[in-house]
Every structure is written in C-alpha cells, then in structure tokens.
GUVO-208972 format. One line per 3 residues: number of its first residue (from 1); their letters; for each residue x, y, z of N, C-alpha, C. Coordinates in steps of 0.05 Angstrom, whole numbers, plus 32768, in hexadecimal, padded with zeros to 4 digits. Layout:
NUM = a = X:Y:Z:X:Y:Z:X:Y:Z; ...;
//
This chain:
1 = mad = 812B:8250:862B:8120:8257:8611:8119:8275:8611; 8121:8283:85FC:811B:829F:85FA:80FD:82A4:85F7; 80F5:82BC:8602:80D8:82C3:8601:80CE:82C3:85E4;
4 = skk = 80DD:82CE:85D1:80D4:82CF:85B6:80D0:82B3:85AA; 80E2:82A1:85B2:80DF:8285:85A8:80C7:8278:85B4; 80C1:827E:85CE:80A9:8273:85DA:8090:827B:85CB;
7 = ksr = 808E:8295:85C5:8076:829F:85B8:8072:8292:859C; 8088:828C:858E:8086:8280:8574:807C:8264:8575; 807E:8257:858C:8076:823B:858F:8058:8238:8595;
10 = ivp = 804B:824E:859D:8030:824C:85A6:801D:8248:858E; 800E:8233:858F:7FF9:822E:857C:7FDF:8232:858B; 7FCF:8246:8583:7FB8:824E:8593:7FA2:8239:8597;
13 = kkt = 7F9D:8229:8583:7F86:8216:8585:7F90:81FA:858C; 7F80:81EC:859C:7F86:81D1:85A3:7F83:81BF:858A; 7F95:81AD:8587:7F94:819A:8570:7F81:8184:8578;
16 = pip = 7F6A:8181:856A:7F58:816B:8570:7F65:8150:856D; 7F60:813E:8581:7F6B:8123:857F:7F59:8112:856E; 7F65:8103:855B:7F54:80F1:854B:7F45:80DD:855C;
19 = eqd = 7F2C:80D8:8554:7F1B:80C6:8562:7F0E:80B1:8550; 7F06:809B:855B:7EF8:8087:854C:7EDE:8093:8541; 7ED6:808A:852B:7EBC:8091:851F:7EA6:8088:8532;
22 = pak = 7E92:8099:8538:7E7C:8091:854A:7E6E:8077:8543; 7E6A:8072:8529:7E5D:8059:8520:7E6D:8041:8528; 7E87:8043:8527:7E99:802C:852E:7E9B:8029:854D;
25 = rrr = 7E9E:8040:855A:7EA3:803E:8577:7E8A:8035:8587; 7E73:8039:857C:7E5B:8030:858B:7E59:8012:858C; 7E69:8004:857C:7E69:7FE7:857B:7E82:7FDA:8587;
28 = nft = 7E92:7FEA:8594:7EAA:7FDE:85A0:7EB1:7FEB:85BB; 7EC5:7FE1:85C8:7ECD:7FEC:85E2:7EEA:7FF6:85E0; 7EF4:7FFB:85C8:7F0F:8005:85C6:7F0F:8023:85CB;
31 = eva = 7F27:802E:85CF:7F2A:804A:85D6:7F1E:805C:85C0; 7F10:8070:85C8:7F04:8083:85B5:7F1A:8094:85A8; 7F2B:80A0:85B9:7F41:80B0:85AF:7F56:809E:85A2;
34 = lgy = 7F5E:80A4:858A:7F71:8094:857C:7F8E:809C:8581; 7F92:80B4:858D:7FAD:80BE:8592:7FB6:80CF:857B; 7FCA:80DF:8580:7FD5:80F1:856C:7FE9:80E3:855A;
37 = pdd = 7FE7:80E7:8540:7FFE:80DE:852F:8015:80F2:8534; 802D:80EB:852C:8044:80FC:8532:8041:8119:852C; 8037:8120:8514:8035:813C:850C:8022:814B:851E;
40 = lal = 800B:8140:8526:7FF8:814D:8537:8003:814F:8554; 8012:813B:855D:801E:813C:8577:8032:8153:8579; 8042:8157:8564:8055:816E:8564:8046:8188:8564;
43 = qea = 8030:818A:8554:8020:81A2:8554:8014:81A8:856F; 800A:8194:857C:7FFE:8198:8597:8014:81A0:85AB; 802B:8194:85AA:8041:819A:85BC:8049:81B7:85BA;
46 = rrc = 8047:81C3:85A3:804F:81DF:859F:803D:81F2:85AF; 8026:81E9:85B9:8014:81FA:85C8:801E:8200:85E4; 8031:81F0:85EE:803B:81F3:8609:8048:820F:860C;
49 = lqc = 8041:821D:8622:804B:8238:8626:8066:8238:8634; 8070:8221:863D:808A:821F:864B:808B:8233:8663; 8077:8232:8674:8074:8244:868B:808D:8241:869D;
52 = rkp = 8094:8257:86AA:80AA:8256:86BD:80A3:8245:86D6; 808A:8247:86DF:8080:8238:86F5:8067:8228:86EC; 806C:8212:86DE:8056:8203:86D2:8043:81F7:86E7;
55 = kci = 802A:81FE:86E4:8015:81F3:86F6:800C:81D7:86ED; 8013:81D0:86D4:800B:81B6:86C9:8017:819E:86D9; 802F:81A2:86E4:803C:818C:86F2:802D:8187:870C;
58 = egc = 8028:819C:871C:8019:8198:8735:7FFC:8190:8730; 7FF1:8197:8719:7FD6:818F:8713:7FD4:8172:8709; 7FEB:8167:8703:7FEB:814B:86F9:7FEA:8138:8711;
61 = pvn = 7FD7:8126:8712:7FD5:8114:872A:7FED:8102:872F; 7FFD:80FD:871B:8015:80EC:871E:802F:80FC:871B; 802D:8117:871C:8044:8129:871B:8057:8124:8703;
64 = vpi = 804C:811F:86EC:805C:811C:86D4:8068:8137:86CD; 8082:8138:86C7:808E:8152:86BF:8085:8159:86A2; 806E:8164:86A0:8061:8169:8687:8071:817A:8674;
67 = pqf = 807E:8190:867D:808E:81A0:866A:80A4:8190:865D; 80B1:817E:866C:80C6:816D:8660:80BA:8159:864C; 80A3:814E:8653:8095:813C:8641:808E:814A:8627;
70 = ida = 8083:8162:8629:807B:8171:8611:8093:8179:8601; 80AA:8180:860E:80C2:8186:8600:80CB:816E:85EF; 80CA:8157:85FB:80D3:813E:85ED:80C1:8139:85D5;
73 = vge = 80A7:813D:85D9:8094:8139:85C2:809A:814E:85AD; 809E:8167:85B5:80A4:817D:85A2:80BE:8178:8592; 80D0:816A:859E:80E9:8163:8590:80E6:814A:857F;
76 = gdf = 80CE:813D:8580:80CA:8125:8571:80D6:810C:857E; 80DF:810F:8597:80EC:80F9:85A5:80D6:80EB:85B6; 80C6:80DB:85A9:80B0:80CE:85B6:80B8:80B9:85CB;
79 = qka = 80CF:80AC:85C6:80D8:8099:85DA:80E0:80A7:85F4; 80ED:80BE:85F2:80F4:80CE:860A:80DA:80D7:8618; 80C6:80DF:8609:80AD:80E7:8615:80A0:80D0:8624;
82 = idi = 80A0:80B8:8619:8096:80A1:8626:80A5:809B:8640; 80C0:809D:863E:80D0:8098:8656:80CA:80AC:866C; 80C5:80C5:8665:80BF:80DA:8679:80A4:80D3:8687;
85 = ike = 8091:80CA:8678:8077:80C2:8684:807B:80AA:8696; 808A:8096:868D:808E:807E:869C:809E:8082:86B6; 80AE:8097:86B7:80BD:809C:86D0:80AB:809F:86E8;
88 = kn = 8094:80AB:86E4:8082:80B1:86FA:806B:809D:86FC; 8068:808B:86E9:8052:8078:86E9:805C:805C:86EB;
//
C-alpha cells in the first residue's frame, strides 16, 4: 500500500463501541458491549496504520494476524475476518 494511501485511511479518534444502557445492564448478565454495526466497524478498521513490523500480532496472546483481520473488515468481508480469527482460536 502506498504511503499516501495509508495516511488517507487514518481516522484519528477511536470509534466508541455501542453499549447496553446502564439501567438495562444492571439487571442482566449479558455482554455490555453490543459490538460494532457494519458502518462503525469499517470506520474503526480505517484507523489501522498498516505498520511494516506490526507489534499488535506479537502483543496478541493468541497470535491473531491482526492486520489481515483489519484488512478484511475494512473491505467489508466480515466472513473472511471471522475465518482469520478462527484460524488461531
């Protein structure tokens, strides 16, 4: 990927993940984070810097190839992203 293209993909702020309303979650044991809808997942994926030597892979306790996962999400190929995660888990 060209350097100029990398820079155009950077979104400076983290996209907040939707969460259950506190009044509802205090009465249940379901997950607080609701997950990203497609549009917010794509927005968050654009934050990846596509480092030449990504530290995120070695920092991942199960060695998920995070840049490939993020690329798949960025392309809107969520099934491919799931498959990448499942390869190591």
